[in-house]
NUTORFI-309019 format. One record per residue (C-alpha): residue number from 1; x, y, z. Coordinates in steps of 0.1 Angstrom, whole numbers, plus 5000, padded with zeros to 4 digits. Layout:
! NUTORFI-309019
   pos      u      v      w
   NUM      X      Y      Z
...
END
This chain:
! NUTORFI-309019
   pos      u      v      w
     1   4627   4952   5000
     2   4626   4989   5010
     3   4648   5016   4995
     4   4669   5016   5027
     5   4675   4979   5027
     6   4707   4966   5011
     7   4728   4935   5007
     8   4758   4933   4984
     9   4751   4911   4953
    10   4769   4878   4954
    11   4780   4882   4918
    12   4793   4918   4922
    13   4822   4925   4899
    14   4818   4893   4880
    15   4810   4894   4842
    16   4776   4904   4831
    17   4774   4877   4805
    18   4757   4846   4821
    19   4780   4821   4805
    20   4812   4839   4814
    21   4799   4847   4849
    22   4794   4810   4856
    23   4830   4803   4849
    24   4840   4833   4870
    25   4819   4820   4899
    26   4839   4788   4900
    27   4872   4806   4898
    28   4862   4830   4926
    29   4852   4800   4948
    30   4888   4789   4947
    31   4901   4823   4958
    32   4876   4838   4981
    33   4885   4819   5013
    34   4923   4820   5009
    35   4941   4839   5037
    36   4950   4875   5032
    37   4987   4883   5026
    38   4993   4921   5027
    39   5030   4928   5019
    40   5025   4966   5017
    41   5003   4988   5038
    42   5002   5016   5064
    43   4983   5003   5094
    44   5000   5013   5127
    45   5013   4981   5144
    46   5004   4996   5178
    47   4967   4991   5168
    48   4973   4954   5172
    49   4998   4956   5201
    50   4974   4976   5223
    51   4943   4959   5210
    52   4921   4988   5223
    53   4886   4991   5209
    54   4881   5015   5180
    55   4869   5048   5193
    56   4840   5054   5171
    57   4827   5049   5135
    58   4843   5081   5123
    59   4878   5074   5134
    60   4875   5039   5118
    61   4859   5048   5085
    62   4864   5085   5077
    63   4893   5103   5094
    64   4922   5081   5084
    65   4910   5074   5048
    66   4921   5100   5024
    67   4901   5083   4996
    68   4869   5092   5016
    69   4880   5127   5027
    70   4892   5140   4994
    71   4859   5137   4976
    72   4840   5154   5004
    73   4866   5181   5004
    74   4861   5185   4967
    75   4824   5190   4975
    76   4832   5218   4999
    77   4836   5200   5033
    78   4864   5212   5056
    79   4888   5184   5064
    80   4887   5195   5101
    81   4850   5186   5101
    82   4860   5151   5092
    83   4884   5149   5121
    84   4915   5153   5101
    85   4943   5167   5122
    86   4920   5171   5152
    87   4931   5143   5175
    88   4904   5122   5191
    89   4869   5136   5185
    90   4842   5138   5211
    91   4810   5119   5204
    92   4792   5150   5191
    93   4820   5159   5166
    94   4823   5122   5155
    95   4786   5120   5149
    96   4786   5153   5129
    97   4813   5139   5106
    98   4793   5107   5101
    99   4763   5128   5091
   100   4784   5146   5066
   101   4794   5113   5050
   102   4757   5104   5049
   103   4748   5137   5032
   104   4774   5132   5005
   105   4770   5094   5002
   106   4752   5097   4968
   107   4784   5113   4954
   108   4803   5080   4961
   109   4781   5059   4939
   110   4802   5038   4915
   111   4835   5046   4933
   112   4858   5020   4949
   113   4855   5039   4982
   114   4817   5032   4984
   115   4823   4996   4972
   116   4848   4990   5000
   117   4827   5007   5027
   118   4795   4989   5018
   119   4815   4956   5020
   120   4826   4967   5055
   121   4792   4978   5066
   122   4775   4946   5055
   123   4802   4919   5055
   124   4821   4929   5086
   125   4794   4947   5107
   126   4763   4929   5095
   127   4744   4961   5086
   128   4715   4957   5062
   129   4709   4994   5054
   130   4720   5019   5029
   131   4737   5049   5044
   132   4716   5081   5040
   133   4707   5112   5062
   134   4677   5092   5074
   135   4697   5062   5084
   136   4729   5078   5095
   137   4723   5079   5133
   138   4710   5044   5135
   139   4739   5030   5115
   140   4763   5050   5136
   141   4748   5036   5168
   142   4748   5000   5155
   143   4785   5002   5145
   144   4794   5019   5178
   145   4777   4992   5198
   146   4796   4965   5179
   147   4829   4983   5183
   148   4824   4980   5221
   149   4822   4942   5218
   150   4853   4919   5221
   151   4846   4904   5186
   152   4853   4938   5170
   153   4886   4947   5187
   154   4916   4948   5163
   155   4931   4914   5171
   156   4897   4897   5168
   157   4891   4914   5135
   158   4926   4905   5123
   159   4917   4868   5129
   160   4882   4872   5114
   161   4898   4887   5083
   162   4921   4857   5080
   163   4951   4880   5077
   164   4982   4858   5078
   165   5008   4885   5070
   166   5005   4923   5073
   167   5033   4947   5065
   168   5035   4982   5080
   169   5055   5012   5068
   170   5082   5024   5091
   171   5109   5050   5095
   172   5145   5039   5094
   173   5152   5052   5128
   174   5123   5034   5144
   175   5133   5009   5171
   176   5105   4986   5159
   177   5095   4979   5195
   178   5058   4973   5187
   179   5068   4946   5161
   180   5092   4929   5185
   181   5064   4929   5212
   182   5039   4915   5188
   183   5063   4888   5177
   184   5070   4879   5213
   185   5033   4878   5223
   186   5021   4842   5225
   187   4985   4854   5225
   188   4989   4870   5191
   189   4993   4844   5163
   190   4994   4868   5133
   191   5025   4881   5116
   192   5030   4918   5114
   193   5063   4929   5097
   194   5079   4963   5092
   195   5089   4979   5059
   196   5120   5001   5055
   197   5109   5035   5041
   198   5140   5057   5038
   199   5126   5084   5014
   200   5132   5115   5035
   201   5168   5105   5043
   202   5176   5103   5006
   203   5163   5138   4998
   204   5193   5162   5001
   205   5172   5193   4992
   206   5152   5190   5024
   207   5157   5218   5049
   208   5160   5192   5077
   209   5184   5170   5059
   210   5211   5175   5085
   211   5188   5167   5114
   212   5175   5137   5096
   213   5209   5123   5088
   214   5221   5130   5123
   215   5192   5110   5137
   216   5200   5082   5112
   217   5235   5081   5125
   218   5224   5081   5161
   219   5201   5051   5154
   220   5228   5032   5136
   221   5257   5042   5159
   222   5276   5057   5130
   223   5289   5092   5122
   224   5268   5103   5092
   225   5287   5135   5087
   226   5301   5120   5055
   227   5286   5101   5026
   228   5304   5069   5036
   229   5289   5072   5070
   230   5254   5077   5055
   231   5258   5045   5034
   232   5270   5025   5064
   233   5242   5037   5086
   234   5217   5027   5059
   235   5232   4993   5057
   236   5230   4987   5094
   237   5194   5000   5097
   238   5183   4978   5069
   239   5198   4948   5087
   240   5180   4958   5118
   241   5147   4958   5100
   242   5155   4925   5084
   243   5163   4910   5118
   244   5129   4922   5129
   245   5110   4905   5101
   246   5111   4930   5072
   247   5110   4916   5037
   248   5110   4949   5017
   249   5120   4985   5014
   250   5096   5011   4999
   251   5106   5041   4978
   252   5083   5069   4967
   253   5103   5097   4951
   254   5091   5122   4925
   255   5109   5101   4899
   256   5126   5066   4901
   257   5159   5078   4887
   258   5189   5056   4897
   259   5218   5073   4879
   260   5251   5068   4898
   261   5277   5095   4904
   262   5314   5091   4906
   263   5323   5083   4942
   264   5341   5115   4949
   265   5313   5135   4933
   266   5288   5118   4956
   267   5310   5125   4986
   268   5313   5162   4976
   269   5276   5167   4970
   270   5267   5150   5003
   271   5290   5174   5021
   272   5273   5204   5002
   273   5239   5190   5013
   274   5250   5188   5049
   275   5264   5224   5047
   276   5231   5236   5032
   277   5246   5248   4999
   278   5236   5221   4974
   279   5219   5233   4943
   280   5184   5220   4933
   281   5198   5201   4903
   282   5227   5186   4923
   283   5202   5175   4950
   284   5183   5156   4925
   285   5214   5140   4911
   286   5225   5130   4946
   287   5191   5116   4955
   288   5192   5094   4924
   289   5226   5082   4934
   290   5214   5074   4970
   291   5184   5055   4956
   292   5209   5035   4935
   293   5228   5028   4967
   294   5196   5013   4981
   295   5194   4989   4952
   296   5230   4978   4958
   297   5222   4973   4995
   298   5191   4953   4984
   299   5213   4930   4963
   300   5233   4923   4995
   301   5206   4920   5022
   302   5177   4906   5000
   303   5151   4932   5010
   304   5127   4935   4980
   305   5128   4970   4966
   306   5093   4984   4959
   307   5091   5016   4940
   308   5060   5039   4941
   309   5071   5070   4922
   310   5057   5100   4904
   311   5033   5116   4928
   312   5032   5154   4933
   313   5027   5153   4971
   314   5010   5179   4992
   315   4998   5198   4961
   316   4981   5225   4982
   317   5006   5241   5005
   318   4982   5257   5030
   319   4964   5224   5035
   320   4997   5207   5041
   321   5007   5233   5067
   322   4974   5230   5084
   323   4968   5192   5083
   324   5001   5176   5073
   325   5007   5149   5047
   326   4985   5121   5034
   327   4952   5139   5035
   328   4943   5136   4998
   329   4963   5163   4981
   330   4987   5140   4964
   331   4983   5141   4926
   332   4998   5116   4900
   333   5023   5127   4873
   334   5038   5110   4843
   335   5068   5087   4849
   336   5096   5073   4827
   337   5107   5039   4840
   338   5128   5027   4811
   339   5155   5054   4813
   340   5151   5059   4851
   341   5159   5023   4862
   342   5183   5014   4834
   343   5214   5023   4856
   344   5200   5002   4885
   345   5192   4972   4863
   346   5225   4974   4845
   347   5242   4975   4879
   348   5223   4948   4899
   349   5194   4937   4877
   350   5208   4903   4871
   351   5221   4898   4907
   352   5205   4867   4920
   353   5196   4883   4954
   354   5181   4915   4939
   355   5144   4919   4934
   356   5123   4950   4927
   357   5085   4956   4922
   358   5076   4986   4900
   359   5044   5004   4907
   360   5027   5032   4887
   361   4997   5054   4887
   362   5005   5063   4851
   363   4986   5035   4833
   364   5003   5041   4800
   365   5035   5028   4815
   366   5020   4994   4824
   367   5020   4979   4789
   368   5047   5001   4774
   369   5074   4999   4801
   370   5067   4978   4832
   371   5054   4947   4815
   372   5084   4945   4791
   373   5109   4951   4819
   374   5092   4925   4841
   375   5090   4902   4811
   376   5127   4899   4807
   377   5145   4908   4839
   378   5143   4880   4865
   379   5146   4906   4892
   380   5116   4928   4881
   381   5079   4923   4889
   382   5049   4944   4879
   383   5032   4959   4909
   384   4994   4957   4912
   385   4974   4989   4907
   386   4975   5012   4937
   387   4961   5044   4950
   388   4941   5061   4922
   389   4940   5030   4901
   390   4932   5003   4927
   391   4896   5004   4913
   392   4876   4977   4894
   393   4881   4990   4859
   394   4917   4999   4864
   395   4925   4964   4879
   396   4909   4948   4848
   397   4929   4971   4826
   398   4961   4962   4844
   399   4955   4925   4839
   400   4948   4930   4802
   401   4977   4954   4798
   402   5004   4932   4813
   403   4993   4895   4811
   404   4999   4892   4773
   405   5036   4901   4779
   406   5044   4885   4812
   407   5015   4862   4822
   408   5005   4862   4859
   409   5035   4849   4877
   410   5055   4881   4871
   411   5031   4903   4890
   412   5032   4912   4926
   413   5000   4898   4939
   414   4974   4922   4953
   415   4986   4952   4973
   416   4960   4969   4995
   417   4982   4999   5005
   418   4958   5011   5031
   419   4956   5029   5065
   420   4920   5019   5069
   421   4922   4986   5087
   422   4887   4974   5081
   423   4890   4980   5043
   424   4917   4953   5040
   425   4893   4923   5034
   426   4871   4945   5012
   427   4900   4954   4989
   428   4914   4918   4987
   429   4879   4904   4980
   430   4875   4930   4952
   431   4908   4919   4937
   432   4899   4882   4938
   433   4866   4889   4921
   434   4883   4909   4894
   435   4909   4882   4888
   436   4881   4857   4885
   437   4864   4881   4860
   438   4896   4884   4839
   439   4905   4847   4839
   440   4869   4837   4830
   441   4870   4860   4800
   442   4901   4843   4787
   443   4885   4809   4792
   444   4853   4820   4775
   445   4872   4833   4745
   446   4891   4800   4743
   447   4924   4818   4750
   448   4931   4797   4781
   449   4921   4763   4792
   450   4898   4763   4822
   451   4923   4740   4840
   452   4950   4766   4835
   453   4928   4794   4848
   454   4920   4773   4879
   455   4957   4767   4886
   456   4963   4805   4883
   457   4934   4812   4906
   458   4949   4789   4932
   459   4982   4809   4934
   460   4972   4845   4929
   461   4958   4855   4963
   462   4983   4838   4987
   463   5012   4820   4970
   464   5021   4848   4945
   465   5028   4876   4971
   466   5046   4851   4993
   467   5069   4842   4965
   468   5075   4877   4952
   469   5082   4891   4987
   470   5101   4860   4999
   471   5078   4858   5029
   472   5083   4821   5035
   473   5121   4824   5032
   474   5122   4852   5058
   475   5099   4833   5081
   476   5122   4803   5079
   477   5152   4826   5084
   478   5136   4841   5115
END
């Protein structure tokens, strides 16, 4: 085999020890062909509604994927040269970006980004070559040729990937017309559901808070000039999302604080925010109260509350102004869950209809805070590793950090959290291999019967996220 030839190893990510690897192989066999359930992600639903061919390899693999872009930027590549913020690239610009990826490909060795892309190259597109400056153009051409074929259009790939459920992330004022159109399209048999993401409408310190709350009120048909109107508008928009298939809301503030204010104080601060005279500290206090309101609404309407906090977003201001959000300049910070969610859990934590999934990028929190919370509150689940820690070593650390406290049934199921459509099967396959790795180790150490490991392997990929996110209940409701 030449240095340019490559095929992913069938035992990748499984244990190195031959005896343990043999156990893991059997467990992986039970998981690998299960359908994909993706209850949290960022793929645009119009991709599947329009079912237009992908433009080119760059717009598929590079431009929308901040995992890929950020490392090249760290190595001196301008984001504009990767197509970020540029709109559709012509063929020459697209090919230049692809060659840049090839030039820097060696820097991705050992990273999850390279692992995912190699899975896509070889498992989805059938390529047998390692990306390099020498092979870049030929690989670009081969992928481009396949993208022009009907078998590689979005809906065909959706079926090929065996995706049964895929959640998107949507603004509270969205009319959700693409979701309604997909649901009504008899030719599309998949299930694409919205997710309610109200973050910016809960941030009173924003300069555009008045415009945002006005837009929220217009969408709901409610006057949001008062706090009570804001709360009613949120209630109505959440119901609109639920009626269109949503099963969860997503919240990603700087901290997950849920301390409630006295009602009159909340009303007063909301008025100050609308008048543009709220202080920074008061804005934080009101935001935490508004997030607590979302928890109360969740206890009523049943949307699962997922919390993805503690990220310093848009760390470099000039890059944000030039390219916008979600281009790689979001940096994790420490988080305190125990004190932050205590008000919420004391308020609705034992409500039978309330459910929350707690995510973190601060790994110290997993065993110290999230696992104990999810190990006692029936409403709390430990969210799978995401973003900077949805990597092989971190996923294994996650399982080892939380399973001794809460087992496997109190976790969320795998969450791909991606905008890069073709990476979905790669990420889910990675998680299944790592779960097989983890369970095999427990069996080999005689800490778990092989029959019990097999039973867990059967539920983790498909059944677990369905139960946590009440997907089957919502489908029956619809």
